[in-house]
C-alpha positions in Angstrom: -19.3 -28.7 16.7 -21.5 -26.5 14.5 -20.2 -25.5 11.0 -20.1 -21.8 10.3 -18.3 -19.1 8.3 -17.1 -15.6 9.0 -15.2 -12.7 7.3 -11.9 -11.5 8.9 -10.9 -8.0 7.8 -8.5 -5.4 9.1 -6.9 -2.0 8.3 -9.9 -0.5 6.6 -8.6 3.1 7.1 -11.9 4.7 6.2 -11.4 8.2 4.6 -7.6 7.9 4.7 -6.1 11.2 3.5 -4.5 11.2 0.1 -0.7 11.9 0.1 1.4 13.0 -2.8 -1.3 13.3 -5.4 -0.6 17.0 -5.8 2.5 16.0 -7.6 0.6 14.3 -10.4 -1.4 16.4 -12.8 -4.7 14.7 -13.8 -4.7 12.2 -10.9 -8.2 10.7 -10.4 -8.5 12.3 -7.0 -12.1 11.6 -6.4 -11.8 7.9 -7.3 -8.8 7.6 -5.0 -10.5 9.5 -2.2 -13.6 7.3 -2.3 -11.7 4.0 -2.7 -11.6 3.0 1.0 -15.4 3.5 1.3 -16.2 1.6 -1.9 -13.9 -1.2 -0.9 -15.7 -1.4 2.5 -19.1 -1.4 0.8 -17.8 -4.3 -1.4 -16.8 -6.1 1.8 -20.3 -5.7 3.2 -21.8 -7.0 -0.1 -19.6 -10.1 0.2 -20.7 -10.7 3.8 -24.3 -10.6 2.8 -23.8 -12.6 -0.4 -21.8 -15.3 1.4 -24.4 -15.3 4.2 -21.6 -15.4 6.8 -22.5 -15.9 10.5 -20.4 -12.9 11.7 -17.6 -10.5 10.8 -14.3 -9.7 12.6 -12.4 -6.4 12.1 -8.9 -6.5 13.6 -8.2 -2.8 14.1 -7.6 0.5 12.2 -11.1 0.7 11.0 -10.6 4.5 10.9 -7.5 6.5 10.0 -7.1 8.8 13.0 -9.2 11.8 13.8 -12.2 12.5 11.7 -12.9 15.9 10.2 -16.6 15.4 11.1 -19.1 12.7 11.8 -19.6 11.7 8.2 -17.0 9.0 8.4 -18.8 7.4 11.4 -22.2 7.9 9.8 -21.0 6.0 6.7 -19.7 3.1 8.9 -23.0 3.0 10.9 -25.0 2.8 7.6 -22.9 -0.2 6.4 -23.3 -1.9 9.8 -27.0 -1.3 9.5 -27.0 -3.4 6.3 -25.4 -6.3 8.3 -27.8 -5.8 11.2 -30.8 -6.3 8.9 -29.2 -9.6 7.8 -28.6 -10.6 11.5 -24.8 -10.5 11.0 -22.9 -9.4 14.2 -19.6 -7.6 13.9 -16.7 -7.8 16.5 -14.1 -5.1 16.5 -10.8 -4.3 18.2 -9.6 -0.7 17.8 -6.0 -0.3 16.6 -3.5 2.5 16.8 -5.2 4.7 14.2 -8.6 4.2 15.9 -7.2 5.2 19.2 -6.2 8.6 17.8 -9.8 9.7 17.3 -11.9 11.2 20.0 -15.0 11.1 17.8 -14.5 7.3 17.6 -15.3 7.1 21.3 -18.5 9.3 21.0 -20.3 7.5 18.1 -23.2 5.3 19.1 -23.0 2.1 17.1 -25.8 -0.3 16.0 -26.6 -3.2 18.4 -25.0 -5.8 16.1 -21.5 -4.2 16.6 -19.4 -5.2 19.6 -16.2 -3.4 20.3 -13.7 -5.0 22.6 -12.8 -3.1 25.8 -9.6 -1.0 26.1 -9.3 -1.7 29.8 -8.5 -5.4 29.6 -8.9 -8.4 27.3 -12.5 -9.7 27.3 -14.5 -12.5 25.7 -17.7 -12.3 23.6 -19.7 -15.4 23.0 -21.9 -16.6 20.2 -23.6 -19.3 22.2 -25.6 -21.0 19.5 -22.5 -21.6 17.4 -20.3 -22.4 20.4 -17.8 -19.6 19.6 -15.7 -17.5 22.0 -14.0 -14.4 20.6 -11.2 -12.9 22.8 -9.8 -9.4 22.2 -8.7 -6.0 23.5 -8.7 -2.6 21.9 -5.9 -0.1 22.0 -6.5 2.6 24.6 -3.7 4.8 23.3 -2.3 5.1 19.8 1.2 4.1 21.0 0.3 0.9 22.7 3.6 -0.8 23.1 2.9 -3.5 25.7 2.3 -7.1 24.7 -1.5 -7.3 24.9 -1.6 -11.0 23.9 0.0 -12.1 27.2 -3.2 -11.1 29.1 -5.7 -12.7 26.8 -7.9 -15.3 28.6 -7.4 -19.0 28.3 -9.4 -20.9 25.6 -12.9 -21.9 26.5 -13.2 -25.8 26.4 -15.4 -27.2 23.7 -15.8 -23.8 22.0 -14.2 -22.5 18.8 -11.8 -19.8 20.2 -10.9 -16.8 18.1 -8.2 -14.3 19.2 -8.7 -10.8 17.8 -5.6 -8.6 18.0 -4.0 -5.6 16.4 -0.3 -6.3 16.6 3.2 -6.3 15.1 4.1 -10.0 15.5 7.8 -10.3 16.0 9.7 -10.6 12.7 6.6 -10.0 10.5 5.8 -6.3 10.7 7.2 -3.6 8.4 5.1 -1.1 10.3 5.6 0.5 13.6 5.9 -1.9 16.5 2.6 -1.7 18.3 1.4 -4.3 20.8 4.3 -6.5 19.8 4.2 -10.2 20.5 5.8 -13.5 19.4 4.1 -16.2 17.4 4.5 -18.5 20.4 2.6 -16.0 22.6 -0.3 -16.5 20.3 -0.2 -20.3 19.8 0.3 -21.0 23.5 -3.2 -19.7 24.2 -4.7 -22.8 22.6 -7.0 -20.8 20.3 -8.3 -22.2 17.0 -7.9 -19.0 15.0 -6.0 -15.7 15.4 -7.6 -12.8 13.6 -4.7 -10.3 13.4 -4.4 -6.7 12.0 -1.8 -4.0 11.5 0.3 -5.6 8.8 -1.1 -4.4 5.4 0.1 -7.5 3.5 -1.8 -10.8 3.4 0.1 -13.3 5.5 -0.6 -16.7 7.0 1.9 -17.0 9.8 0.8 -20.5 10.8 -1.6 -23.1 9.5 -2.5 -25.0 12.7 -3.8 -23.0 14.4 -4.5 -20.5 11.7 -2.7 -17.2 12.4 -3.8 -14.7 9.7 -3.1 -11.2 8.6 -5.8 -10.5 5.9 -4.0 -7.3 4.8 -5.7 -4.0 4.1 -8.8 -3.9 2.0 -7.6 -1.1 -0.3 -4.1 -0.2 -1.4 -3.7 3.6 -0.7 -0.5 4.3 -2.7 2.2 2.8 -4.8 3.8 1.1 -1.8 0.7 -1.1 -1.4 0.6 -2.9 -4.8 -1.4 -5.9 -5.9 -4.7 -7.4 -4.9 -6.3 -6.3 -1.6 -9.2 -7.6 0.5 -10.2 -9.8 3.4 -10.5 -13.5 4.1 -13.5 -15.8 4.3 -13.0 -18.4 7.0 -15.1 -21.6 6.9 -15.1 -23.8 9.9 -16.2 -27.5 9.8 -15.6 -30.1 12.5 -13.6 -27.5 14.5 -11.1 -26.8 11.7 -10.9 -23.5 9.8 -9.9 -23.0 6.2 -9.5 -19.6 4.5 -9.9 -18.1 1.1 -9.2 -14.5 0.0 -11.9 -12.1 -0.9 -10.8 -9.3 -3.2 -12.8 -6.1 -2.6 -10.4 -3.3 -3.7 -11.6 -0.8 -6.3 -8.2 0.6 -7.3 -5.2 -1.7 -7.7 -1.7 -0.3 -7.7 1.0 -1.9 -9.9 4.7 -1.5 -10.4 5.7 -2.3 -14.0 9.4 -2.8 -14.9 10.3 -2.6 -18.6 13.7 -3.6 -20.1 14.4 -0.8 -22.6 17.6 -2.4 -24.0 15.9 -2.9 -27.4 14.7 0.7 -27.6 16.5 3.2 -29.8 14.2 6.3 -29.4 11.5 7.8 -27.2 9.0 6.4 -29.7 10.3 2.9 -29.1 10.0 3.4 -25.4 6.4 4.4 -25.7 5.6 1.4 -27.8 7.2 -0.9 -25.2 5.0 0.7 -22.5 1.9 0.4 -24.6 2.5 -3.3 -25.1 3.0 -4.0 -21.4 -0.1 -2.0 -20.5 -2.2 -3.9 -23.0 -1.0 -7.1 -21.4 -1.8 -5.8 -17.9 -5.3 -4.8 -19.0 -5.9 -8.3 -20.3 -4.7 -9.9 -17.0 -6.8 -7.5 -14.9 -10.0 -7.4 -16.9 -12.4 -6.8 -14.0 -13.3 -3.2 -14.2 -11.0 -1.9 -11.4 -8.9 1.2 -12.0 -5.3 0.3 -12.4 -2.8 2.8 -11.0 0.6 2.1 -12.6 4.1 3.2 -12.0 6.5 2.3 -14.9 10.2 2.0 -14.5 12.5 1.6 -17.6 15.8 -0.1 -17.0 18.7 -1.6 -19.0 21.4 -0.2 -21.2 19.7 1.5 -24.1 20.7 3.7 -27.0 17.5 5.7 -26.2 19.0 6.9 -22.9 20.4 10.2 -24.3 17.1 11.2 -26.0 15.2 10.5 -22.8 17.4 12.8 -20.7 15.2 15.3 -18.9 12.1 14.1 -20.6 10.4 12.2 -17.8 7.4 14.6 -17.9 7.0 14.4 -21.7 7.4 10.6 -21.7 4.7 10.3 -19.0 2.3 12.4 -21.2 3.1 10.2 -24.2 2.4 7.0 -22.2 -0.7 8.6 -20.7 -2.0 9.2 -24.2 -1.3 5.6 -25.2 -3.0 4.4 -22.0 -6.1 6.5 -22.9 -6.3 4.8 -26.3 -6.2 1.4 -24.6 -8.6 2.2 -21.8 -10.1 5.6 -21.1 -11.5 4.7 -17.7 -9.5 1.9 -16.1 -5.9 3.0 -16.4 -3.9 5.8 -14.8 -0.1 6.3 -15.1 1.0 7.3 -11.6 4.6 7.9 -12.5 7.2 7.1 -15.1 10.8 6.5 -14.0 13.7 6.5 -16.4 16.3 4.2 -14.9 18.1 3.3 -18.1 21.8 3.5 -18.6 23.8 4.7 -21.6 25.3 2.1 -24.0 28.5 4.1 -24.2 30.7 3.6 -21.1 33.2 6.1 -19.7 36.2 4.4 -21.4 34.5 4.7 -24.8 33.9 8.4 -24.2 37.5 9.0 -23.1 38.8 7.4 -26.3 37.0 10.0 -28.3 39.4 12.7 -27.1 36.9 15.4 -28.0 34.8 18.0 -26.2 32.5 15.3 -24.9 35.4 13.5 -23.3 36.4 16.8 -21.6 32.9 17.4 -20.4 32.8 13.9 -18.9 36.0 14.6 -17.0 34.6 17.9 -15.6 31.3 16.2 -14.5 33.2 13.3 -12.9 35.2 15.8 -10.8 32.0 17.6 -9.8 30.4 14.3 -8.7 33.4 13.5 -6.6 33.7 16.9 -5.0 31.8 17.0 -1.7 32.2 20.8 -1.4 30.5 21.4 -4.7 27.8 18.9 -3.8 27.1 20.8 -0.6 26.9 24.1 -2.4 24.4 22.6 -4.8 22.4 21.2 -1.9 22.3 24.7 -0.3 20.9 26.2 -3.5 18.3 23.4 -3.9 17.2 23.5 -0.3 15.8 27.0 -0.8 13.4 25.4 -3.4 12.7 22.3 -1.3 11.8 24.4 1.7 8.9 25.8 -0.2 7.6 22.4 -1.3 4.5 20.9 0.5 5.1 17.8 2.6 2.9 15.7 0.3 5.1 16.6 -2.7 8.3 15.7 -0.7 6.7 12.3 0.2 5.8 11.7 -3.5 9.2 12.6 -5.0 12.1 10.7 -3.3 14.7 13.0 -4.9 13.5 15.9 -2.8 14.0 13.8 0.4 17.6 13.0 -0.8 18.2 16.8 -1.1 17.0 17.3 2.4 19.5 14.7 3.7 22.3 16.3 1.6 22.9 13.1 -0.3 22.7 14.0 -4.0 25.6 12.0 -5.4 23.4 9.5 -7.1 21.4 12.3 -8.7 24.5 14.0 -9.9 25.8 10.7 -11.4 22.4 10.2 -13.2 22.4 13.7 -14.6 26.1 13.4 -15.7 25.4 10.1 -17.5 22.2 11.4 -19.1 23.9 14.6 -20.3 26.9 12.8 -21.8 24.6 10.4 -23.6 22.4 13.2 -24.8 25.5 15.2 -26.1 26.9 12.1 -27.7 23.8 11.7 -29.8 22.4 8.5 -28.3 18.8 8.0 -29.2 18.6 10.7 -31.8 16.1 10.1 -34.5 17.6 8.9 -37.8 
């Protein structure tokens, strides 16, 4: 059997809309908006540099309906680069692709083969003895098990199954084209090129069943390195290695603030961690970072209500470290006061009385609902992207604000007690 290599990618989501960025002043909107395109161009660069024999895209190339043809024209231009290198591309459409009517109208270059939506079909690369089997989504909500109707493996050929699916037990996303792992392995294929799950996963080594993950993280829920896989086949056996093509990388950074006594100490802790992160990720990518401070800290009282100021202080420190490669997406104060309720009660002063009043408020559902009613008037005017970006607004919508009241109560008591005050 001939040796060859190919790139397996999925979940490109070209021109994916940006959600929640209106909540963050100074967000690098243009960089974020262009990130999926730049990552895709990087992917094409890799294909040409590695001189792969072909490319497979396992669904969600697009992100639903286009505003105009510019998205498709960009894709065609990138496919033209591969065409000039004689690299064919095999695509199944996923649930997001099926939402777009323009997807069905765009004429693609000759090197691009899109699997039929009517039934599973097979494309051959005869000189390499390869058979690729796949079926595109006809409708966005494709809920039947497409894998069951995939054809049998072709004897003496290297068989690749291309499928956009939520494999049973492995998908945190919506359950589209669900199947079991045994549904796949029973086909006798040599490699399953899957899409839909945005995290890199190898579900089985023999045969290889692979989710490459998406090529570009789009928000803080998609952290870490993103890209595709390079598959190399020798003597009928495939091995894979990851190709990282993302241009923006999202990180969650947790910092134990138990040693901090003031806001200044908190900023210094953040600066040190960001400096370490920059050393670890020294490759020119923009790092989008969410920082969460935790632990019992005597700085808790000083930090009360200062999330916005603290973020600005950390942004300033980040700009000193790296003006171009670092953006602080959000700062979360999740610290707790050093003084506990018992210690406050023992004081027998106005602070102790305030704590008792606040505890009664937190435990009174009628008061909570009245507060929710007042806050809902404000939340009702907030744009959906802001509600998506700020979880506390969603909690107000559901009427569950007990945790928020507890956090405010603790912060206020710590602040009034003088925790974290500058000496």
